[in-house]
KOLDRENKE-912524 format. One line per field, with one value per residue (C-alpha): residue number from 1; x, y, z. Coordinates in pm, 1 decimal, padded with zeros to 6 digits, m for minus. Layout:
seq = NUM, ...
u = X, ...
v = Y, ...
w = Z, ...
END
This chain:
seq = 1, 2, 3, 4, 5, 6, 7, 8, 9, 10, 11, 12, 13, 14, 15, 16, 17, 18, 19, 20, 21, 22, 23, 24, 25, 26, 27, 28, 29, 30, 31, 32, 33, 34, 35, 36, 37, 38, 39, 40, 41, 42, 43, 44, 45, 46, 47, 48, 49, 50, 51, 52, 53, 54, 55, 56, 57, 58, 59, 60, 61, 62, 63, 64, 65, 66, 67, 68, 69, 70, 71, 72, 73, 74, 75, 76, 77, 78, 79, 80, 81, 82, 83, 84, 85, 86, 87, 88, 89, 90, 91, 92, 93, 94, 95, 96, 97, 98, 99, 100, 101, 102, 103, 104, 105, 106, 107, 108, 109, 110, 111, 112, 113, 114, 115, 116, 117, 118, 119, 120, 121, 122, 123, 124, 125, 126, 127, 128, 129, 130, 131, 132, 133, 134, 135, 136, 137, 138, 139, 140, 141, 142, 143, 144, 145, 146, 147, 148, 149, 150, 151, 152, 153, 154, 155, 156, 157, 158, 159, 160, 161, 162, 163, 164, 165, 166, 167, 168, 169, 170, 171, 172, 173, 174, 175, 176, 177, 178, 179, 180, 181, 182, 183, 184, 185, 186, 187, 188, 189, 190, 191, 192, 193, 194, 195, 196, 197, 198, 199, 200, 201, 202, 203, 204, 205, 206, 207, 208, 209, 210, 211, 212, 213, 214, 215, 216, 217, 218, 219, 220, 221, 222, 223, 224, 225, 226, 227, 228, 229, 230, 231, 232, 233, 234, 235, 236, 237, 238, 239, 240, 241, 242, 243, 244, 245, 246, 247, 248, 249, 250, 251, 252, 253, 254, 255, 256, 257, 258, 259, 260, 261, 262, 263, 264, 265, 266, 267, 268, 269, 270, 271, 272, 273
u = m00702.7, m00320.8, m00133.5, 00020.7, 00195.5, 00400.6, 00774.5, 00874.4, 01232.1, 01412.2, 01789.0, 01978.5, 02155.5, 02005.5, 01894.7, 02187.2, 02405.6, 02212.8, 02229.3, 02624.3, 02519.5, 02247.0, 02523.9, 02791.9, 02568.8, 02387.9, 02737.5, 02894.8, 02571.0, 02567.8, 02911.3, 02867.0, 02527.3, 02685.0, 02943.6, 02649.2, 02681.1, 02412.3, 02362.7, 02309.8, 02440.2, 02456.2, 02378.9, 02349.4, 02462.5, 02389.2, 02247.4, 01917.4, 01640.5, 01268.1, 01115.7, 00924.3, 01247.3, 01490.8, 01871.0, 01898.8, 02078.4, 01959.6, 02022.7, 01921.9, 02027.8, 01953.6, 01893.1, 02005.6, 01766.9, 01637.2, 01792.0, 01703.8, 01288.8, 01044.9, 01040.6, 00686.3, 00842.3, 01144.7, 00913.2, 00770.6, 01094.2, 01359.7, 01716.7, 01873.3, 01612.5, 01681.6, 01427.2, 01515.4, 01525.8, 01534.1, 01573.6, 01522.2, 01714.4, 01625.9, 01725.8, 01536.5, 01261.4, 01302.1, 01126.3, 01200.4, 01042.8, 01106.8, 00933.1, 01078.0, 01022.6, 00903.3, 00636.1, 00474.9, 00193.0, 00456.9, 00506.7, 00637.4, 00642.7, 00848.3, 00766.1, 00988.8, 01082.1, 01317.4, 01273.9, 01425.4, 01189.2, 01115.8, 00811.8, 00597.2, 00413.7, 00062.4, 00112.8, 00486.4, 00437.4, 00060.1, m00113.5, m00477.0, m00788.3, m00817.4, m00476.2, m00504.6, m00825.2, m00599.3, m00270.2, m00080.3, 00167.1, 00471.9, 00743.3, 01047.1, 01288.7, 01612.6, 01752.7, 01472.0, 01303.3, 01401.9, 01644.5, 01652.6, 01930.5, 02160.2, 02206.6, 02277.1, 02603.2, 02689.4, 02915.4, 02635.9, 02344.9, 02244.0, 02202.5, 02553.2, 02712.0, 02874.4, 03048.6, 03392.6, 03341.6, 02980.4, 02954.9, 02606.5, 02497.5, 02395.2, 02078.1, 01827.4, 01460.2, 01246.5, 01559.7, 01338.9, 01152.6, 01489.9, 01770.9, 01894.9, 02009.2, 01708.0, 01543.4, 01231.0, 01297.9, 00921.6, 00887.0, 00538.0, 00532.7, 00262.2, 00308.2, 00087.7, 00069.3, m00270.2, m00242.5, m00547.8, m00501.9, m00156.9, m00159.5, m00221.7, 00034.2, 00315.8, 00186.7, 00247.1, 00585.6, 00688.0, 00638.0, 00812.4, 01138.1, 01107.4, 01042.4, 01349.7, 01564.0, 01507.3, 01557.2, 01940.3, 02004.2, 01897.8, 02160.4, 02429.8, 02446.1, 02420.9, 02685.1, 02906.8, 02869.9, 03282.3, 03339.5, 03130.8, 03096.7, 03319.0, 03273.5, 03174.7, 02950.3, 03230.8, 03398.7, 03106.4, 03049.6, 03387.9, 03336.4, 03020.9, 03178.0, 03476.9, 03212.5, 02984.0, 03286.6, 03395.4, 02999.0, 02935.9, 03270.4, 03136.0, 02832.9, 02866.2, 03101.2, 02867.2, 02584.0, 02838.2, 03043.3, 03331.8, 03370.8, 03570.2, 03941.9, 03898.1, 03832.2, 04201.3, 04094.1, 04042.2, 03754.6, 03979.3, 04180.3, 03920.0, 03834.5, 04206.1, 04244.4
v = 00952.1, 00945.0, 00709.3, 00372.1, 00136.0, m00143.1, m00272.5, m00575.4, m00665.1, m00971.8, m00995.1, m01322.8, m01179.3, m01187.3, m00889.2, m00839.9, m00865.4, m00624.8, m00395.0, m00324.0, m00405.0, m00085.3, 00118.2, 00044.1, 00109.2, 00410.0, 00606.1, 00424.5, 00500.1, 00858.1, 00942.5, 00771.5, 00958.0, 01290.3, 01264.3, 01327.8, 01677.9, 01679.8, 01411.4, 01369.9, 01600.3, 01515.9, 01784.2, 01617.8, 01244.1, 01203.3, 00970.5, 00975.4, 00827.6, 00726.2, 00618.0, 00316.1, 00239.4, 00292.4, 00433.6, 00497.3, 00721.2, 01014.8, 01167.7, 01462.7, 01541.1, 01761.8, 01552.1, 01815.5, 01683.1, 01916.7, 01778.2, 01469.3, 01577.3, 01481.5, 01832.4, 01888.5, 01928.6, 02121.2, 02413.8, 02537.5, 02441.4, 02698.2, 02597.8, 02496.0, 02223.6, 02038.8, 01783.1, 01759.0, 01416.9, 01334.9, 01011.5, 00794.6, 00470.7, 00256.3, m00074.2, m00274.8, m00050.1, 00322.6, 00633.2, 00855.6, 01200.5, 01393.7, 01724.7, 01997.2, 02358.5, 02511.1, 02267.1, 02265.4, 02012.6, 01736.1, 01483.6, 01123.2, 00895.5, 00614.4, 00364.5, 00012.1, m00278.3, m00566.2, m00950.3, m01258.7, m01427.4, m01409.3, m01152.1, m01326.9, m01132.3, m01016.8, m00658.8, m00637.9, m00261.8, m00301.0, m00075.6, m00013.4, m00120.9, 00176.5, 00185.1, m00179.8, m00173.5, 00101.7, m00038.9, m00206.2, m00452.3, m00423.9, m00770.5, m00630.8, m00894.2, m00758.5, m01021.4, m01049.6, m00683.7, m00462.9, m00169.3, 00095.4, 00062.6, 00431.0, 00226.7, m00129.0, m00225.9, m00664.2, m00653.7, m00575.1, m00796.2, m01064.4, m01323.9, m01345.0, m01161.6, m01466.9, m01375.0, m01519.1, m01464.6, m01627.5, m01852.9, m01671.5, m01621.0, m01573.1, m01571.2, m01783.7, m01833.2, m01884.6, m01778.2, m01635.8, m01962.4, m02193.5, m01950.2, m01933.5, m01743.0, m01453.5, m01149.8, m00899.3, m00524.5, m00396.0, m00038.9, 00134.0, 00438.9, 00731.1, 00996.2, 01268.3, 01587.1, 01766.8, 01983.4, 01955.7, 01869.5, 01726.2, 01528.8, 01150.3, 01231.6, 01351.5, 01067.8, 00850.9, 00969.9, 00956.3, 00581.0, 00476.7, 00676.3, 00534.7, 00171.9, 00238.1, 00390.4, 00050.3, m00184.1, 00029.3, 00041.4, m00353.3, m00490.1, m00292.1, m00399.4, m00766.6, m00693.7, m00490.4, m00811.9, m00881.6, m00547.6, m00471.0, m00880.2, m00853.7, m00529.9, m00425.3, m00139.9, 00102.0, 00003.0, 00089.5, 00416.5, 00548.7, 00451.4, 00657.4, 00952.3, 00908.8, 00920.7, 01154.0, 01421.1, 01338.5, 01326.7, 01673.4, 01803.3, 01683.6, 01843.8, 02176.7, 02206.5, 02160.8, 02300.3, 02569.2, 02599.2, 02837.3, 03179.3, 03179.2, 03223.1, 02998.7, 02732.8, 02520.1, 02521.3, 02150.2, 02124.1, 02001.3, 02298.0, 02577.1, 02375.0, 02436.6, 02760.3
w = 02261.6, 02353.2, 02138.7, 02339.9, 02238.8, 02411.3, 02262.1, 02382.4, 02272.9, 02370.4, 02369.7, 02404.4, 02738.9, 03138.6, 03293.9, 03455.2, 03164.0, 02981.9, 03239.8, 03142.3, 02721.5, 02774.8, 02928.7, 02657.0, 02403.6, 02470.4, 02535.5, 02216.0, 01990.5, 02132.3, 01986.5, 01657.9, 01593.7, 01681.3, 01371.9, 01150.8, 01271.7, 01544.5, 01845.5, 02159.6, 02404.9, 02812.7, 03045.3, 03385.2, 03472.7, 03855.2, 04192.0, 04255.9, 04489.8, 04500.7, 04780.4, 04586.7, 04344.9, 04557.8, 04405.3, 04096.4, 03801.2, 03670.8, 03322.3, 03149.3, 02800.5, 02470.8, 02173.1, 01865.1, 01561.1, 01374.9, 01024.8, 01086.2, 01136.3, 00850.9, 00623.8, 00737.9, 01131.7, 00977.4, 00830.6, 01160.9, 01399.3, 01460.7, 01347.5, 01635.2, 01795.5, 02024.2, 02274.6, 02630.4, 02775.6, 03135.6, 03284.0, 03580.0, 03611.2, 03906.7, 03676.9, 03630.0, 03592.4, 03411.0, 03348.6, 03031.6, 02934.8, 02629.0, 02606.0, 02407.4, 02520.4, 02153.7, 02128.2, 02467.3, 02319.6, 02282.5, 02489.4, 02510.0, 02868.1, 02878.2, 03119.3, 03090.2, 03283.8, 03240.6, 03214.1, 03205.4, 02976.4, 02622.0, 02643.3, 02754.9, 03071.6, 02934.4, 03188.1, 03293.7, 03371.7, 03542.9, 03266.1, 03430.3, 03233.7, 02988.0, 02914.9, 02819.8, 02593.8, 02372.1, 02402.1, 02086.6, 02163.2, 01894.7, 01942.3, 01776.3, 01680.7, 01672.4, 01380.8, 01154.0, 01133.9, 00877.0, 00963.6, 00744.5, 00468.5, 00569.4, 00935.6, 00838.5, 00900.2, 00826.3, 01139.1, 01284.5, 01208.0, 01478.7, 01192.9, 01106.9, 01451.8, 01664.6, 02005.2, 02034.1, 02431.0, 02494.1, 02161.1, 02129.8, 01761.4, 01503.3, 01552.2, 01377.9, 01290.3, 01575.2, 01816.1, 02096.4, 02152.0, 02177.7, 02291.0, 02652.1, 02808.2, 02678.4, 02861.6, 02732.8, 02718.2, 02785.4, 02677.4, 02741.7, 02511.9, 02569.8, 02267.3, 02315.2, 02062.4, 02125.7, 01813.5, 01587.5, 01209.5, 01294.6, 01614.3, 01474.0, 01177.8, 01472.1, 01734.6, 01443.8, 01282.9, 01684.7, 01748.3, 01444.8, 01525.0, 01854.9, 01714.0, 01449.7, 01736.7, 01964.6, 01709.4, 01595.3, 01947.1, 02075.6, 01761.7, 01794.5, 02173.5, 02069.2, 01801.9, 02047.9, 02277.7, 02337.6, 02338.8, 02664.1, 02814.5, 03137.4, 03230.2, 03560.4, 03657.7, 03726.5, 03441.3, 03208.5, 03402.6, 03342.3, 02959.6, 02992.1, 03132.5, 02853.5, 02596.3, 02721.6, 02741.4, 02389.1, 02215.3, 02416.3, 02285.3, 01897.5, 01943.5, 02122.1, 01772.0, 01558.0, 01678.7, 01700.8, 01455.5, 01457.0, 01289.5, 00946.2, 01121.0, 01354.2, 01051.5, 01085.0, 01472.4, 01560.9, 01878.7, 02118.0, 02040.3, 02075.7, 02446.0, 02528.3, 02438.7
END
């Protein structure tokens, strides 16, 4: 049985505001994570179209993360290890798939929909009866759920952040019941790793990792509100392209470090040469 979890992440934003904030957060977060020696490499980013959902944006990324995996997974992975992310963004609906050529039995499928409410829609993504029977709903609180110590920054803590541009925040206990505006990101995650003896352990690890990423990313999207608020979609697309270029350069430099006689050459100089 594939482990199915539905994460509901509320934000003190409207769905339209979140569209900009999410793109800004992902681009900036990816660049910051690449400073740690690994990160996200953007392989493709282009418009796409679906007969049901209309015009959207397709992205394909390589997530280099071997050093971030538990030791029991690192033991069976090659040194240069990455997961492929393919995403179809038909906002306010998105579909994201994660696969790994080295581990063909690993598959993660995430369906997302955004609504202007506080997580009260019981079947936002139209799951069938069989899926509903095994679904576990997890309400993620960006202000009061614990964040791992290495990622915690007081300036990104919604309990302390106050927006100068919008006057929103700090968030207090029960904020999801009293704050306005409010929207919710509904994410249904199917995590599958069909290997006997490891299935439950790996699927639970994947779900924990996804929850941690959702908590951190949404906290940052709110804490960075004054930096992206007022941007148009074109503004944030330009920002996204700039950050993707910087991120790719860092990731390629870290995955393919310079030879000994090139150690004094910067990544930019390597690209120019």
